C-alpha positions in Angstrom: 0.0 0.0 0.0 1.3 3.5 0.9 1.9 5.8 3.8 0.3 9.1 4.5 2.6 12.1 4.7 1.6 14.9 7.1 4.2 17.1 5.6 2.2 17.1 2.3 -1.1 17.7 4.0 -2.4 14.3 2.9 -6.0 13.5 3.9 -7.3 11.0 1.4 -11.0 10.7 0.4 -12.5 7.3 1.3 -16.2 8.2 0.9 -17.3 6.7 -2.4 -20.5 8.8 -2.5 -18.5 12.0 -2.2 -16.2 10.9 -4.9 -19.2 10.2 -7.2 -20.7 13.6 -6.4 -17.5 15.4 -7.4 -17.2 13.4 -10.6 -20.9 14.2 -11.4 -20.3 17.9 -10.8 -17.3 17.7 -13.2 -19.4 16.2 -15.9 -22.2 18.8 -15.7 -20.2 21.0 -18.1 -18.7 19.5 -21.3 -14.9 19.3 -21.6 -12.4 17.0 -23.3 -9.3 17.5 -21.2 -9.0 17.2 -17.5 -6.2 17.7 -14.9 -6.5 16.1 -11.5 -4.3 17.7 -8.8 -3.0 15.4 -6.1 -4.7 12.1 -6.9 -3.1 10.5 -3.8 -4.5 7.0 -3.4 -6.7 7.3 -6.5 -10.2 7.6 -4.8 -11.3 10.1 -7.4 -9.0 9.0 -10.2 -10.6 5.6 -10.6 -13.9 7.4 -11.4 -12.3 10.0 -13.6 -10.7 7.2 -15.7 -14.2 6.0 -16.5 -15.5 9.3 -18.0 -15.9 8.6 -21.7 -14.0 10.6 -24.3 -11.9 12.5 -21.7 -8.1 13.0 -21.9 -7.0 12.8 -18.3 -3.7 13.9 -16.8 -2.9 13.8 -13.1 -0.1 15.6 -11.2 1.3 14.1 -7.9 4.3 15.3 -6.0 4.7 12.2 -3.8 6.7 9.6 -5.7 5.5 6.8 -3.5 1.9 7.6 -4.5 2.9 7.8 -8.1 4.3 4.2 -7.9 1.2 3.0 -6.2 -1.2 4.6 -8.7 0.7 3.2 -11.7 0.7 -0.2 -10.2 -3.0 0.0 -9.3 -4.4 1.8 -12.3 -2.6 0.7 -15.5 -4.7 3.2 -17.6 -2.7 6.0 -15.9 0.5 5.1 -17.7 1.7 8.1 -19.6 -0.9 10.4 -17.9 0.7 10.8 -14.5 3.1 13.7 -13.8 5.4 13.4 -10.8 5.8 17.1 -10.0 4.7 19.9 -7.7 1.5 21.3 -9.2 2.7 24.8 -8.3 5.8 24.4 -10.5 4.3 22.6 -13.5 3.8 24.0 -17.0 0.3 24.2 -18.4 -0.6 20.5 -18.9 -2.5 21.0 -22.2 -2.2 23.3 -25.2 -6.0 23.5 -25.5 -8.7 24.5 -23.0 -9.0 22.1 -20.0 -10.7 21.6 -16.6 -9.1 21.1 -13.2 -10.3 18.9 -10.3 -9.0 17.4 -7.1 -9.1 16.9 -3.4 -6.7 19.8 -3.1 -3.9 19.6 -0.5 -5.1 22.1 2.1 -1.7 23.4 2.9 -1.4 24.9 -0.6 -5.0 25.5 -1.5 -4.7 29.3 -1.9 -1.6 28.9 -4.0 -3.6 26.4 -6.2 -6.2 29.1 -6.8 -3.6 31.6 -7.8 -2.0 29.0 -10.2 -5.5 28.6 -11.8 -5.7 32.4 -12.2 -2.4 32.3 -14.1 -4.0 29.8 -16.5 -7.4 31.5 -16.5 -7.6 31.9 -20.3 -7.5 28.2 -20.8 -9.3 26.8 -17.7 -12.9 26.2 -18.5 -14.1 24.5 -15.3 -12.7 23.9 -11.8 -14.4 21.5 -9.3 -12.3 21.2 -6.2 -12.3 20.2 -2.6 -11.0 22.8 -0.1 -11.0 23.4 3.6 -14.5 24.7 4.3 -13.0 28.1 5.5 -11.1 28.6 2.3 -14.2 27.6 0.1 -16.3 30.1 2.0 -13.7 32.8 1.5 -13.6 32.2 -2.2 -17.4 32.4 -2.5 -17.8 35.3 0.0 -19.6 38.5 -1.1 -18.8 42.1 0.0 -19.9 42.9 3.5 -18.9 39.5 4.8 -16.1 39.0 7.3 -14.6 36.2 5.1 -14.6 38.5 2.0 -11.0 39.3 1.1 -8.2 39.2 -1.4 -8.9 35.7 -2.6 -12.6 36.4 -3.0 -12.1 39.5 -5.1 -9.3 38.1 -7.3 -11.1 34.8 -8.1 -14.5 36.4 -8.6 -13.1 39.0 -11.0 -12.6 36.2 -13.5 -14.7 33.3 -12.4 -18.3 32.6 -11.2 -18.0 30.8 -7.9 -20.6 28.1 -6.9 -20.5 26.6 -3.4 -21.6 23.1 -4.1 -21.6 21.0 -0.9 -19.9 20.3 2.3 -18.0 17.2 3.4 -17.5 15.9 6.9 -14.2 14.9 8.5 -15.2 11.3 8.6 -15.0 11.1 4.7 -11.2 11.2 4.9 -8.3 9.0 6.1 -7.0 10.3 8.4 -9.9 12.7 9.4 -8.7 16.3 9.2 -9.4 18.7 12.1 -11.5 20.9 9.8 -14.6 20.5 7.7 -14.3 20.6 3.9 -16.4 21.9 1.0 -16.5 21.5 -2.8 -16.8 24.6 -5.0 -16.9 25.1 -8.7 -15.3 27.9 -10.7 -16.7 28.8 -14.2 -15.1 31.6 -16.3 -17.2 34.7 -16.4 -18.7 35.4 -19.9 -17.5 39.0 -19.4 -14.7 39.6 -16.9 -14.7 42.6 -14.6 -13.5 45.7 -16.3 -10.1 46.9 -14.9 -7.2 49.1 -15.9 -4.9 46.1 -16.1 -4.4 42.9 -14.0 -1.2 44.2 -12.4 -2.9 47.4 -11.1 -6.1 45.5 -10.1 -4.1 42.9 -8.1 -2.0 45.7 -6.4 -5.1 47.6 -5.4 -6.9 44.6 -4.0 -3.9 43.4 -2.0 -3.2 46.9 -0.6 -6.8 47.4 0.3 -7.1 44.3 2.4 -3.6 44.5 3.8 -5.1 47.0 6.3 -8.7 46.0 6.1 -9.8 47.6 9.4 -8.7 51.0 8.1 -10.6 53.3 5.8 -9.7 52.6 2.2 -8.2 56.1 1.9 -5.5 55.2 4.5 -4.8 51.8 3.1 -4.3 52.8 -0.6 -3.2 56.4 -0.4 0.1 55.5 -2.1 -1.7 54.3 -5.2 -3.8 57.5 -5.9 -3.3 61.2 -6.3 -4.6 63.3 -3.4 -7.4 64.8 -5.5 -8.8 61.3 -6.3 -8.7 60.3 -2.6 -11.3 62.9 -1.8 -14.0 60.7 -3.4 -16.5 59.3 -1.0 -15.7 55.7 -1.8 -12.5 56.0 0.1 -14.5 56.5 3.3 -15.4 52.8 3.1 -13.4 49.8 4.2 -12.1 47.2 1.7 -14.7 44.6 2.6 -17.5 47.0 1.7 -16.4 47.3 -2.0 -17.7 44.9 -4.6 -15.5 43.2 -7.2 -16.9 45.6 -9.7 -16.0 48.6 -7.4 -12.4 47.5 -7.3 -12.3 47.2 -11.1 -13.7 50.7 -11.6 -11.4 52.1 -9.0 -8.3 50.7 -10.7 -8.8 53.1 -13.6 -8.2 56.0 -11.3 -4.8 54.7 -10.0 -1.6 56.6 -10.6 
C-alpha cells in the first residue's frame, strides 16, 4: 500500500458517495481535457478514468503515491506527472478543466495558479478546507470576504456546491471541507490592467480595518482620494467597485 505524509497535508478521500458527487459535478459541463491535482490514493482517479472521451492527466508530488497509482491503475500510464503542481507548466495546449481533493496546505496557491491559466481553464471543481471555500465564495460585506474572494471572482463565477464531513477522509482532518466550482465569467470585470487591479486589492485588504483612503493612499493622487468611496473599508467594496477604482490609479 502506501503511507500518509503529514508534511504534504495528505488526507485521502474514502467516501465513495462524495467521490461520485465530485465526478458528477465535473461532468455537468462538457470538456475534453481534465487535470487532477493530487490524486493520492486514487479515490477520485478511478472514477475520472471511467469518464468517456476524456483526456486525463494527473499531477502528484509524492513519488510513493505515483508508484502505487501506476501499479493499481494501469490506464494511468503516460498520464501521471510526478511534479509539484505549483511548479508545473500548463498541462494541455488547448482548454482544460481542473479537479481534485486539493492539498489544504497549498489551497490558496492552487487558486492563484489557476488564475495564471485562466484563459485556458474552463471549469474547476475542487475540494477545499471549508473556511477557504467560504472565503472564495464570499460577497462584499462578509467578514470572510478578502483578497482571494475578489481576485477569483473578477474572472470566475463561484458556486458553493456541498460540504464534506471529517469522517469522509483518512485520516480525518481537524477541519470540515467543502467543494466549489469555478466557471469563467462570460465578461470579466472591467479593470485598468491585471497588475494594477491585483496591487489595489492586496493593498486594500492589507489594512482591512482602516478606511480605504489610508490603506491605498500611495496608489492614488490626493485629489482622487477625496472621493466618498475612500471613506469605506475594503470589505464594503464589490469586485466591480475594485475594477472601476483601478482606472483612477496613478
